[in-house]
C-alpha positions as CSV (number, residue, x, y, z in Angstrom):
1,M,120.2,85.4,98.5
2,F,118.2,87.1,101.3
3,K,115.1,84.2,101.4
4,R,111.9,84.5,104.0
5,M,109.7,82.2,105.2
6,F,106.9,85.4,105.5
7,L,107.3,89.1,104.8
8,M,104.8,91.2,107.3
9,V,103.6,94.6,106.8
10,A,100.8,95.5,109.2
11,V,100.5,99.2,108.8
12,L,97.6,101.1,110.8
13,F,95.7,104.2,109.4
14,F,94.3,106.2,112.7
15,T,93.9,109.6,110.2
16,H,90.0,109.4,110.2
17,T,88.0,105.4,110.3
18,A,90.6,103.2,107.9
19,F,92.2,100.3,109.3
20,A,94.9,98.2,106.7
21,A,96.0,95.5,107.4
22,T,98.5,93.9,104.6
23,E,100.0,91.0,105.1
24,I,102.9,89.8,102.4
25,L,104.0,85.9,102.1
26,S,106.5,84.1,99.9
27,P,106.8,80.2,98.9
28,N,108.5,78.5,101.4
29,A,108.1,75.0,99.4
30,A,106.4,73.2,96.8
31,G,103.1,73.0,96.0
32,D,100.9,70.4,94.3
33,E,101.6,71.7,90.7
34,T,105.3,71.7,89.3
35,N,106.1,72.7,85.6
36,E,108.1,70.1,83.7
37,Y,109.8,72.2,81.1
38,Y,111.1,75.4,83.9
39,S,114.5,75.0,83.6
40,Q,116.5,77.3,87.0
41,Y,119.9,79.3,87.6
42,P,121.2,78.2,90.3
43,T,121.2,74.9,89.3
44,G,121.4,73.4,92.4
45,G,117.6,73.7,95.4
46,A,114.6,73.9,94.0
47,H,112.1,76.0,91.8
48,W,110.5,77.6,94.7
49,D,113.9,79.0,96.3
50,K,114.4,80.8,92.5
51,V,110.9,83.0,93.4
52,D,110.9,83.6,97.0
53,E,113.4,87.4,97.5
54,V,112.4,89.8,99.9
55,S,113.6,92.1,97.1
56,P,113.4,91.0,92.8
57,D,117.1,89.7,92.8
58,D,116.0,89.5,88.8
59,A,119.5,88.2,86.7
60,A,120.7,86.0,90.1
61,T,118.1,83.4,90.9
62,Y,115.3,82.8,88.4
63,L,113.4,80.5,86.3
64,Y,113.2,79.6,82.7
65,T,111.9,77.7,79.8
66,D,111.9,78.2,75.8
67,I,109.3,75.7,75.6
68,S,105.8,76.9,73.9
69,S,103.9,75.2,76.2
70,F,103.0,76.2,79.0
71,G,102.6,74.2,82.5
72,A,101.0,75.7,85.4
73,E,103.7,75.9,89.0
74,V,102.6,76.8,91.9
75,Y,104.2,76.4,95.7
76,N,103.3,76.8,98.7
77,L,103.1,79.6,101.7
78,P,103.8,80.2,105.0
79,A,100.4,80.0,107.0
80,H,99.4,83.8,108.2
81,S,100.9,84.7,111.1
82,V,98.9,89.0,112.3
83,G,96.0,89.0,109.4
84,S,92.7,88.7,111.3
85,G,89.1,90.3,110.8
86,T,87.7,90.1,106.7
87,I,90.1,89.7,104.0
88,N,89.3,92.7,101.8
89,Y,90.8,90.6,98.7
90,I,94.5,88.9,97.9
91,K,97.1,90.0,95.3
92,V,99.0,87.5,93.3
93,Y,102.9,89.2,92.0
94,V,104.9,87.3,90.0
95,R,107.7,89.5,87.9
96,C,108.3,87.7,84.4
97,K,110.6,88.9,81.0
98,S,111.2,87.3,77.8
99,D,114.0,87.9,75.5
100,V,111.8,87.3,71.8
101,L,110.4,90.2,70.1
102,N,108.6,90.9,67.3
103,Y,106.7,87.3,66.1
104,Y,108.4,85.3,69.0
105,K,107.3,86.5,71.8
106,G,106.9,84.8,76.0
107,Y,103.7,84.7,77.8
108,Y,103.2,84.6,81.4
109,R,99.7,83.5,83.8
110,I,99.7,84.1,87.1
111,Y,98.0,81.2,88.9
112,I,96.2,79.9,92.6
113,K,95.4,76.9,93.7
114,T,92.5,77.0,96.0
115,N,89.8,74.8,97.6
116,G,91.5,72.0,95.7
117,T,90.9,74.6,91.6
118,L,93.7,75.4,89.6
119,V,92.6,79.2,88.5
120,Y,94.6,81.5,86.6
121,T,94.8,84.5,84.3
122,P,94.3,84.7,80.0
123,D,97.4,84.8,78.4
124,A,99.5,87.4,78.6
125,V,102.8,89.0,76.9
126,L,105.6,89.4,78.6
127,A,107.9,92.5,78.5
128,T,111.6,92.8,77.6
129,T,113.0,93.6,80.3
130,Y,111.4,92.3,84.2
131,T,108.2,93.6,85.1
132,T,106.2,93.1,88.1
133,Y,102.5,91.5,86.9
134,S,99.6,91.5,89.1
135,K,96.0,89.9,89.8
136,Q,93.7,90.7,92.3
137,W,90.5,88.8,93.8
138,S,88.3,90.1,96.0
139,T,86.6,87.2,96.6
140,N,87.4,83.4,96.2
141,P,86.9,82.8,92.9
142,V,86.3,79.7,93.5
143,T,83.2,79.3,96.1
144,G,82.5,83.0,95.1
145,L,82.8,84.2,98.2
146,A,84.6,86.3,100.5
147,W,87.7,84.9,101.4
148,T,89.0,82.9,104.4
149,W,91.8,82.6,107.3
150,A,91.7,78.7,106.6
151,E,91.5,79.2,102.8
152,I,94.6,81.9,103.0
153,D,96.3,79.5,105.2
154,A,95.2,76.9,101.6
155,L,96.6,79.1,99.6
156,Q,98.9,77.6,96.8
157,I,100.1,80.0,93.9
158,G,102.3,80.3,91.3
159,E,103.2,81.0,87.5
160,S,103.8,79.6,83.8
161,F,105.5,81.2,81.0
162,A,106.0,80.4,77.5
163,V,107.9,80.8,74.1
164,S,105.8,81.1,71.2
165,P,106.2,79.5,68.5
166,Y,109.3,77.1,69.6
167,W,111.9,78.9,69.3
168,A,115.5,77.6,70.8
169,G,118.1,79.8,72.6
170,H,115.3,82.2,73.1
171,Y,113.5,82.2,76.2
172,A,110.8,83.8,78.9
173,Y,112.3,84.3,82.7
174,C,110.3,83.9,86.7
175,T,112.3,86.1,89.4
176,Q,110.0,86.6,92.0
177,V,106.3,85.0,93.5
178,Y,104.3,87.0,96.4
179,V,100.9,87.7,97.7
180,E,99.5,90.4,99.4
181,V,96.4,90.5,101.4
182,D,94.6,92.6,102.7
183,C,92.4,92.6,105.7
184,S,90.4,94.3,108.2
185,P,90.5,93.8,111.5
186,A,87.0,92.8,113.1
187,G,84.5,96.1,114.0
188,I,86.5,98.1,111.4
189,E,85.5,99.3,107.6
190,Y,87.7,98.9,104.6
191,I,86.6,101.4,102.7
192,P,88.2,100.3,99.0
193,S,89.6,104.0,97.1
194,A,86.3,105.9,95.3
195,G,87.4,108.9,93.8
196,Y,91.1,109.3,92.5
197,T,93.2,107.7,91.0
198,I,96.8,106.3,92.3
199,F,98.8,106.1,88.7
200,P,102.2,103.2,88.9
201,L,104.8,104.5,90.5
202,F,108.2,105.7,88.8
203,P,110.7,104.0,88.0
204,N,110.5,101.3,89.9
205,P,112.8,99.5,90.7
206,A,114.0,103.1,91.9
207,S,117.6,104.3,91.7
208,K,116.4,108.1,92.1
209,D,113.9,110.0,92.4
210,V,110.5,108.0,92.6
211,K,107.6,109.5,90.7
212,I,104.1,109.9,91.9
213,D,101.6,110.5,89.8
214,Y,97.6,110.7,91.4
215,T,94.4,112.3,90.2
216,F,91.3,114.1,92.0
217,A,87.7,113.5,91.0
218,S,86.9,116.8,93.0
219,G,89.1,118.2,96.1
220,A,89.8,116.2,99.3
221,Y,91.9,115.9,102.1
222,V,94.9,113.1,101.2
223,S,97.6,112.1,103.3
224,I,99.9,110.4,101.2
225,A,103.1,108.4,102.4
226,V,105.9,105.2,102.7
227,F,106.3,103.2,105.3
228,D,108.9,100.0,105.0
229,I,108.6,96.4,105.2
230,A,107.4,96.3,108.5
231,G,105.3,98.8,108.4
232,K,107.3,102.1,110.0
233,R,106.3,105.2,108.7
234,V,109.2,106.0,106.2
235,K,108.4,110.3,105.0
236,T,104.8,112.5,105.5
237,L,104.7,112.9,101.7
238,V,101.7,114.8,101.7
239,D,99.0,116.6,104.8
240,G,96.7,118.6,103.9
241,D,94.2,119.7,101.4
242,R,93.8,119.2,97.8
243,P,92.4,120.6,95.2
244,F,90.5,118.0,92.5
245,G,93.2,117.7,88.8
246,S,96.0,115.5,88.0
247,H,98.8,116.4,91.0
248,S,102.2,115.1,91.0
249,I,105.0,114.9,93.5
250,Y,108.4,113.2,93.7
251,W,110.2,111.1,96.7
252,D,113.7,111.5,96.9
253,R,114.3,108.0,98.7
254,K,115.2,110.0,101.8
255,D,113.0,109.7,105.8
256,N,111.9,112.3,107.8
257,Q,114.9,113.3,109.2
258,G,116.3,113.6,106.3
259,K,118.7,110.4,105.7
260,K,118.6,108.5,102.3
261,V,116.7,105.2,103.1
262,M,118.0,101.3,102.3
263,S,117.6,100.1,99.7
264,G,114.1,97.9,99.7
265,V,110.7,97.3,99.0
266,Y,108.8,100.2,100.6
267,F,104.6,101.2,100.7
268,I,104.0,104.7,98.8
269,K,99.8,105.1,100.6
270,L,98.0,107.4,99.6
271,Q,94.5,108.0,101.5
272,S,91.3,110.5,101.6
273,A,89.5,111.4,103.8
274,T,86.4,113.0,101.0
275,G,83.1,111.2,101.5
276,G,84.9,108.4,104.6
277,A,88.2,107.3,104.7
278,S,89.9,105.7,102.1
279,Y,93.1,104.5,100.2
280,S,95.5,102.9,97.7
281,T,98.8,101.5,98.1
282,K,101.9,101.5,95.7
283,K,104.8,99.3,96.2
284,V,108.6,100.4,95.1
285,V,111.7,98.8,94.8
286,L,115.1,101.0,95.9
287,I,118.1,100.2,94.2
288,R,121.6,101.5,94.4
């Protein structure tokens, strides 16, 4: 299993006025809360190293439970290494599933621990295939203020999942947890996406061409490009004016030189410059 202390994605946008950097941090140690109801596969090691993958390994390493009680599990993270300036938001991702149907269901929560306080999302039903779920916090939910880098360095993230009602032999699973920290360096304004929507990518994970659906409320200059986890532009898909309405484009998993790219994590960046530069990002995992 390919593990990491951290992944850094620094994506620079010099088109018009927007700049954004994204640093991705994965668990590197146990946090303050451990879920006593979890089992792990493989049995050796710790809970955190079952969910720290760069790319989801699904059935290779995971946590699981058949208990109906929720219990918080959070993990420590490495300190940020490249982020600076204003923190626009954090977004925590968990990849989970359950194998129960009908009356019996699997449920999950996404947790963060900040300023000594646990915060978690409402219970939500798990799909029966591995699915990546996320929760974004634009401000610190404990203080109500903008995130600080000290808070990012002390942040713990995690999850809880359960089967309800209890049904012996049927389980909920989790295989990946990480946080995305989006920031803008000092003096650079962050302008969130407005007037357009980029929809979830399909398929994701993808073993074939990736479909990108997006829509505009009015005509706009559009740039859509693919970046790898090192922030390198891999492929430019769109660069020019587009009319209002719905649009679709496919990425054939090739770079600008026409070569197939390797499996792994990539980011689809959509930028618009109508009414001031803005952008939106979607992650896709390529598999063979």
